[in-house]
N, C-alpha and C positions, 0 to 999 in steps of 0.2 A: 977654616972659613967654610969650605965645602961641606964638612961634616955638620956644621951648624945649620946650613941651608937645608940639607936633607932631613935633619931632625925636625925642623920647623914644618916642612912639607908633610911629613908623616903625621905630625900632631894636628895639622889643619884638616887632613883627610879624615882622620879618626873622629874629629869633632864635628865635621860637616859631612858625615856619611850619607845623609839624606839629600845631598845636593850634588849636582854635576856642574861642569863649567857652562852648561847651556840651560840651567834652570833646575827645578825640582826633579828628583829621580822618579821615573815612572814605576808604578807598582801594579801588579795584576789585581783585579777585583777580588774581594773575598768570596769564598764559596757560598752560594745561596743555601739558606736553610728552608727546606720544603715544609709547608704547613698542611695543605689539603689538596687532594685526597690523601689520607694517612695510609701508609703501607698496609696491604692485606685487608683493608676495610672495604665493605660493600658501598658503592656510590650509586644512589638511585635517583638523585635529583636530576631534573632535566630542565634547563641546560646544566651541564656539569661545571662546577666552579673549581678552578685551580688557583692556588695562592702560595706565595713564598716570601721570605723576609727580604727587604730591600738590601742590595749589596752596598758595600762601601770600601774605601781604602784610605790610606793616610793622606792622600792628596785631595780627597773629597770631590772626585770627579763625578760627572753625570754618566749614567749607564742606560743601556737598552737591553731588552731581554728577548730571547727566542724560546718558544715553547715547542718541545718535540715529543712525539708519541711513538710507541712501538708495540707490536703484538708479541714479539719474542725477546725483547730486552737487548737485541743486538743491532738490528737495523731500525733507525729512527727516521721519522718524517717530520719536517717542520710544519706545524699547523698555524703558527702565528709568529711574526718576526717584528723587530723594532718596537716592541712594547716599552712604554715609559713607566707603566705602573706594574706592581708586583702581583698582579692577579689577572685572570682571564676566564671568560665564560665560553665553554664549548657549545656551539649551536647544534641543533638536531642534525643538520646536514653534515657537519664535520663528524659528529658522533657516529652516524650511520656509515661513513666512509672509513674511519680509522679505529673505532672502538668496538670490541666484540663483547659478548657476554662472559667470555673466559677472562683470564688474568691479562691485564694491560700494564704497560710500563710508560713512565714519563720522566723527563728531566728538563732542566732550564739551562740555557747557555747565556752568559753575561758578557757584554762587550762595553769597553770604555771608549772615550773619545779618540784614543790613539790606536784603536783597533785591537787592543789586548783582549783576549777572550779566555774565559774559564768555564769549564763544564761542571754543572752541579751533579750531585749523586743521582743514581737511578732509583726511583721509587715505583712501587706497583700498587695496583688496586683492581678490584673486580667490579665491573658494572652490573648492577642488578636492577630489576624492575619490580621489586617486592611491593612497592606502594601502588602499583597498577594492578587492579584485580584482573582475574582471568576474564577473557572476553565474554564468557557466558554469565558472569556474575554482575557485570556492570553493563547496563543497557539503557537506551532512551526510554522514558516513561511516557506513554501515549495518554493525552489528556482529553482532547475533544476531536470528534464526537466520542462519547462513551461506547464501549464495546456493546454490540447488539442493539444500537440505537435504531429507532423506527421513525418512519415518516420524515426523513431528511429531504429538504426542498430539492426539486429538480434543477433549480437555478445554481446549485452548488453549495459547498460548505467549506469552512476553513479547518484544516487539519492542524492541531496544535500538540506539541510535546515538550518535555523538559529533559535535561540531562545533567547529572552531577559531574561536571568536567573535572579533569585532573589538573592540579595547579601547575602552571608553566606550559601547558599544552594547548594547541589550537585545534579546534574540531570543525569539520564540515559535515553536512548531512545530505543523504540521498533518500528520497521518499519513493516508495514503490506503491502502486495503486492500480486497481482494476477489478474485474468481475470474476476472473478465474483465480481461485484461492492459491493454487500452486504455480501460477504463471503470471505474476504481476509485472506491470511495465513501470519504467522510471518516470515519475511525474515531474521531478526536479532533481538535479544532481549538483553536489558540492556547494550547497547554500550554507551560509553561516547563520541564517535566521532559523527560528524554531517554530515556524508556522508556514503554511502554504495553502492557497486557495485551489480547490479541485477544478473549478470551471463547471460548466453545465453537465449534468449527469442524466442518465436515462431513468424514467419513472418505473416504479415497481420492480426494482432489481436489488440484489445484494452486492455490496461493494466491500473490498478488503484493502487494508493499507498497513504499511510497515515502514519503519525508519531505521536507517543504518548510519551510525556515527563513525567517523574516521579521523584519526589524528595524523600529525605530520610525519610520524614514524611508520605509518601504514597499518597500525592496529585498528581493527574494526570491531564495532559493538552493535549487535542487532537487537532491535526491540521485539516484543511480542507482536502478534498479528491481530489486529482488530477488524471488526466488520460493522457495517450499518446497512439499513434498508431505506430506499428512497420512497417517497410518497407516489401515489398515482398507479396507473396500470401500465405494465410494460408493453412496449411495442412488439415484443416477441410473441405476445398472445395473438397478434394478427396473423402470424404465419403458422400457428398450430391451432387448428379449429376442431372442436369436438362436434361430431355429427350425431351419433346415436349412443345411448338414449339422449333425446333432446332435453334441454334444461326444464326441470320441473315435471317431466312427463311421468304420469302415473300408470298403474296397471302393468308394470314391467315384469317380465318373466323373472323367476328367481334364478334362472340360468341365462342372463342377458348376453347379447353380443355387443361389444363396444367398438365403435368405429370413429376414426378421426382423419384429419387431412393436414398434411404438412406442405407449405409452399415456400420454404426458405431456399436460399441459393446454396448453402453448404450441405454436403451429403450427411445423411443420418447413419450412424452406426447401429443404434438400436433404440427401442422405446421402453419406458417404464410406466406401468399402470398403477395408479394409486386409488384405492377405494377405502372408505371408512364411514362410520356413523357420525363423525365430527365434521364440522363445516370446512375445516382446512384440508380435508382429504389427505392427511399427513401419513397414512399407513401405506407402505409399499406392498402392493398385492402381487404383482408379477414383474419380473425383471427380464431383460434380454429379448423382448419381443421384436421380431424382424419385419413384420408387416404392419399395415395401418389398421388392423382390427384384431380383436381377441374375444373369443367366446369362453365364458366360464365353464368349468367342468364340475365345480363344487357349488351347490346351491347357496344362495343368500337367504336371509330370513324373510318370511312373509310380512307384508304390511309395514315395511320399514322405509324411512327416508335415508337414502345413501348419497354420498358425495364422491365425485370422482374427478380425476385430472390425469393428464399425460405429460411426461417429461421426455423430450427428445435429446438423446446424447449424440452429438455430432462427431464426425471423424477427427476433428481438430481438438477434441476434448471439451469443447464448450457445450453448455446445456441450454435448452429452450423449454419453457414451461407454459402450459395452457392455463386458461382460467379454470375455476372449479365449477362444475355443473352438478345438479342434483337430480335424482329420480326416485320414484316410489315403487316398490315391488308390489306385485299383485297380492290381493287378500286371499286368505284361506276361508272362503265362504263369507267374506265381508264385501263392503262396497268397493267398487273399482273407480279409478279416476277416469275422466273423459279421455277420448283419443286425442291425438295431436290435431289441432285445427288444420283444415284443408283450405289453402288459399285459392281463390277463384279469379279475382280481378283486383287490381292490374296484375298481369303475369310477371314472373321474375325478370327483372331488367328490361321491362317493356319501355319503349320510347314513345314520344308524341302523345303522352297521356293528357287528358283534358285538365285545364286549370281548376276545374271544379270536380276533382276526382272523387270517386266513391269506392271505398274498400269493401270487398265482398269475400266471404268465406263460408265454410260449412264445418260442422263438427258432430261427431257421434258420441253418445253417452251410453256405454254398455248396460248400465243399470236402469236406464230410462229416467234418470234424474233431470230436473231442470238445470239449465246452463245460463251463466252470465259471463261476461268477457271484460278483460282489461285490454285496452287498445293503446299501443305505442306508435307514435308517429312524429317524424321530424326530419331535419336535414343532416343528422349525424348518424354514424353507423351504430351507435347505441342510443336509439331514439327515446325521448321522454314519454311519460304517460300522457295520453291525450283524453282518455275517458276511462272511468271505473264503473263496474257493475252494469255494463251495457248489456241489454237483453236481446237485441236483434242480431242479425248476421250481415247487415250492411251499415256502413258508417260513412257519412258525407263529411269530408274534412273541411275545416273552416277555411274559406278561401276568399277570393281566388288565390291559387298558388302562384309562385313566381315562374316566369317563362324560362325554359331551358335549364331547369334546376333538378338535381337528383334528390329524391326523397326516400326515406326508409320507413318500413312499418313491420309490426309484429303483433300477434294475437295470443293471449293466454286465456284458456277456458277453465272455468271453475264450476264444480257441481255443488249441490246443496249441502254437501258435507265438508266442503272446503278443499277437497282434492282437486288438483289442477294439472294441466298439460300445456306446454308452450310450443308455439310454432317457431320456425327459424325467422331470422330477419331478412325480409325481402326488400328490393329496391326498384324504383322506376324513375323515369326522367320525363318531365313535362314538355309539352310542345314548345317549339321556338316562336311561333307566330300565333 
């Protein structure tokens, strides 16, 4: 009887090997089959995608997954745990912390509801960025304003650019802007827009701008540098004044002495003298001048109209440029221009001038030619023309003028041959009562 009982028990166990007295027998999960990244393949997508086959066992339990990474294949760090799906995307932040450009290792650990765990095989991959061009070949494209644009409004302009971004990456932009080409300031930082307004700019100046794109991995891409010029006259002209030769003055020596005045607050390192036969005075004649004057040692041509200007180079690297003035060299046995008009009344910066002011001057013509005058008068430092072809040497301004007001005037003398000489701009102030 006992033998029969033992035989029956053995038969029951052999037929029900998958069961225990407390329910189904627990099984470890099956080993995960890794899918991506494939061993030894370069992985360049960002974010990086990891995937493996869903685990299973004969009990059809639910499982969770832990993803682990290693730089040496020995020591692993868990970068994601409790995953319920058999895939995971590595963010840029995790990639920067755990993944290098050399060989990397990964594996998956699987856990069932009973805490049973199995470790999957170790696979390797090499992270590359082959799809990301070198920083010098990918760069923002500047659109507006076009390079070397002229007469941009002083009220400001909108800088616009484009950028062929890399799929899966987020970019921000920093815009550099200013008048010093090699020392631009940040106009805006870390914006995701691809345009920015400059705000009010100074007239008659050259501005430069450049854009830097940056991705979340810290890669930077720098655009070309563009420039544009603003409309109007720069305020810097007010602090760099040309004295001699005066504007339009004729009969100048072919070895003239140039004089100017600088009234800016920043120290000057040196000056540049530009002289040419073109109106822009774009030819550098002398560099490194340390004083406010310079006399030529090589003669200019006779009976020519020359144009000149001064550039002040400051100790901080900034430059200030004067307006362009003209003068006419003396003739070789030909007609000479009138001398510069001599102002008599009102005197320079005279106050309490009558509201019915009379402008008086004198002028000498070396060839004895007849003279006529252009008269400038008004309330601005660059006064408008008040009279043309005036033949006298006294001019009654149309009045009465306003009380306690500053006025400016200037005289240009012409001879019968069209040669001319201009005086400086003088100012006076009318009486209060």
